[in-house]
TIDO-543134 format. One record per residue (C-alpha): residue number from 1; x, y, z; chain; residue in one letter. Coordinates in Angstrom, 1 decimal. Layout:
% residues N
R   num       c1       c2       c3   chaine   residu
R   NUM        X        Y        Z        A        A
...
% end
This chain:
% residues 146
R   num       c1       c2       c3   chaine   residu
R     1    -25.0    143.8      2.8        A        M
R     2    -28.3    143.7      4.7        A        T
R     3    -28.5    142.7      8.3        A        N
R     4    -31.4    140.4      8.4        A        S
R     5    -33.5    139.9     11.5        A        P
R     6    -32.1    136.4     12.0        A        W
R     7    -28.5    137.7     12.0        A        K
R     8    -29.4    140.4     14.5        A        R
R     9    -31.1    137.9     16.7        A        E
R    10    -28.3    135.5     16.5        A        L
R    11    -25.7    138.1     17.2        A        R
R    12    -27.7    139.3     20.3        A        E
R    13    -27.9    135.6     21.5        A        R
R    14    -24.2    135.1     21.0        A        C
R    15    -23.3    138.4     22.8        A        E
R    16    -25.7    137.5     25.7        A        A
R    17    -24.0    134.1     26.0        A        T
R    18    -20.4    135.2     25.7        A        F
R    19    -20.3    138.7     27.2        A        D
R    20    -19.1    137.2     30.5        A        F
R    21    -15.7    137.4     28.8        A        L
R    22    -15.9    141.1     29.1        A        V
R    23    -17.0    141.2     32.7        A        S
R    24    -15.1    138.3     34.0        A        E
R    25    -11.9    138.2     31.9        A        H
R    26    -11.3    141.9     31.0        A        D
R    27    -12.0    141.3     27.3        A        C
R    28    -12.8    143.9     24.7        A        R
R    29    -15.4    143.0     22.1        A        K
R    30    -16.1    143.7     18.5        A        R
R    31    -18.9    142.1     16.5        A        G
R    32    -19.5    142.3     12.8        A        R
R    33    -22.1    141.1     10.3        A        F
R    34    -20.6    139.2      7.4        A        I
R    35    -22.2    138.1      4.2        A        S
R    36    -23.4    134.7      5.5        A        Q
R    37    -23.6    135.2      9.2        A        G
R    38    -21.9    136.9     12.2        A        I
R    39    -18.6    137.0     14.0        A        E
R    40    -18.0    138.4     17.5        A        V
R    41    -14.4    138.7     18.7        A        F
R    42    -13.3    139.0     22.3        A        Y
R    43     -9.7    139.7     23.4        A        W
R    44     -7.8    140.6     26.4        A        N
R    45     -4.0    141.1     27.0        A        A
R    46     -3.2    137.5     26.2        A        T
R    47     -6.0    135.7     24.3        A        T
R    48     -8.3    136.1     21.4        A        G
R    49    -11.7    134.4     21.1        A        V
R    50    -13.8    134.2     18.0        A        S
R    51    -17.5    133.3     18.1        A        V
R    52    -18.6    132.5     14.6        A        S
R    53    -22.0    131.6     13.2        A        A
R    54    -22.0    131.3      9.4        A        V
R    55    -24.7    129.9      7.2        A        Y
R    56    -23.8    126.4      6.1        A        R
R    57    -21.0    126.1      8.6        A        D
R    58    -21.1    124.7     12.1        A        P
R    59    -21.3    127.2     15.0        A        F
R    60    -17.8    127.5     16.5        A        S
R    61    -15.8    129.2     19.2        A        V
R    62    -12.1    129.3     18.7        A        D
R    63     -9.2    130.6     20.8        A        L
R    64     -5.7    131.9     19.9        A        C
R    65     -2.7    133.4     21.6        A        V
R    66     -3.1    137.1     21.0        A        L
R    67     -1.0    138.1     17.9        A        P
R    68      1.5    140.9     18.3        A        E
R    69     -0.1    142.8     15.4        A        D
R    70     -3.3    143.3     17.4        A        G
R    71     -6.7    141.8     17.5        A        F
R    72     -9.1    141.2     15.9        A        P
R    73     -7.3    140.6     12.6        A        P
R    74     -8.6    142.5      9.6        A        R
R    75    -10.2    140.4      6.9        A        K
R    76     -7.2    140.8      4.6        A        D
R    77     -4.8    139.5      7.3        A        E
R    78     -6.1    135.9      7.2        A        Y
R    79     -3.6    135.2      4.4        A        G
R    80      0.0    134.1      4.5        A        A
R    81      1.3    137.3      6.0        A        R
R    82     -0.3    136.6      9.4        A        L
R    83     -0.5    133.2     10.9        A        R
R    84     -2.9    132.7     13.8        A        I
R    85     -3.2    129.2     15.3        A        D
R    86     -6.9    128.9     16.2        A        W
R    87     -8.1    126.1     18.5        A        F
R    88    -11.7    125.1     18.8        A        D
R    89    -12.9    125.3     22.4        A        A
R    90    -14.4    121.8     22.1        A        F
R    91    -11.0    120.5     21.0        A        Y
R    92     -9.6    121.9     24.2        A        V
R    93    -12.3    120.2     26.2        A        V
R    94    -11.5    116.9     24.5        A        T
R    95     -7.8    117.3     25.2        A        L
R    96     -8.3    118.1     28.8        A        V
R    97    -11.2    115.8     29.7        A        T
R    98    -11.0    113.1     27.1        A        G
R    99    -14.7    113.8     26.1        A        K
R   100    -16.1    116.0     23.4        A        R
R   101    -19.6    117.5     23.9        A        P
R   102    -22.0    115.7     21.5        A        K
R   103    -24.6    117.5     19.4        A        F
R   104    -26.7    116.6     16.4        A        S
R   105    -26.0    118.1     13.0        A        Q
R   106    -29.2    120.1     13.3        A        E
R   107    -28.0    121.6     16.6        A        Q
R   108    -24.5    122.5     15.5        A        V
R   109    -25.6    123.9     12.1        A        Y
R   110    -28.8    125.5     13.5        A        G
R   111    -27.0    127.5     16.2        A        N
R   112    -28.9    125.8     19.0        A        D
R   113    -28.7    127.6     22.3        A        Q
R   114    -27.5    124.3     23.9        A        A
R   115    -24.4    124.5     21.7        A        V
R   116    -23.8    128.1     22.6        A        L
R   117    -24.1    127.3     26.3        A        D
R   118    -21.8    124.3     26.0        A        A
R   119    -19.1    126.5     24.4        A        Y
R   120    -19.6    129.1     27.2        A        A
R   121    -19.1    126.2     29.7        A        D
R   122    -16.0    125.2     27.9        A        A
R   123    -14.6    128.7     28.2        A        L
R   124    -15.5    128.8     31.9        A        R
R   125    -14.0    125.3     32.5        A        G
R   126    -11.2    123.6     30.6        A        P
R   127    -10.4    126.7     28.5        A        C
R   128    -10.2    129.1     31.4        A        R
R   129     -6.4    128.9     31.9        A        P
R   130     -5.9    129.9     28.3        A        L
R   131     -7.8    133.1     28.8        A        L
R   132     -5.1    134.6     31.0        A        H
R   133     -1.8    133.0     30.3        A        D
R   134     -0.2    132.9     26.9        A        A
R   135      2.6    130.7     28.4        A        E
R   136      0.2    128.1     29.9        A        D
R   137      1.5    124.6     29.0        A        P
R   138     -1.9    123.8     27.5        A        L
R   139     -1.1    126.1     24.6        A        W
R   140      2.0    123.9     23.8        A        A
R   141     -0.1    120.7     24.1        A        R
R   142     -2.6    122.1     21.7        A        L
R   143      0.1    123.0     19.2        A        G
R   144      1.6    119.6     19.4        A        R
R   145     -1.8    117.8     19.0        A        Q
R   146     -3.2    120.1     16.3        A        H
% end
């Protein structure tokens, strides 16, 4: 698999935008190039965060309660043997504030910096309690609404 210049640039932008998780939330980080894009995982003692930019898919940032088996999950652990309930950060924003950030298809599928920044703001705002407390009542609300 070749790591094209656009993948490297995109991964650098994602890491620049989300590395506050390392400095402010004691997260570890692991990024990887995948066949159609990039993934960067962040995790601390309670929470996992996946930043994903995949060709032909919308940009996304998802959160989960850290699984007991460790994080990030290996590619072959996405099957039935391991269930991880992922929640889109914008879904959390919608549940907490009643409003979802709005972007055009071009912005979301084009990995626009405004979308990356809005996801970072979501992690700094409505998602913040989830980054440190696996027992936060918001996790249960997300599970019921999902």
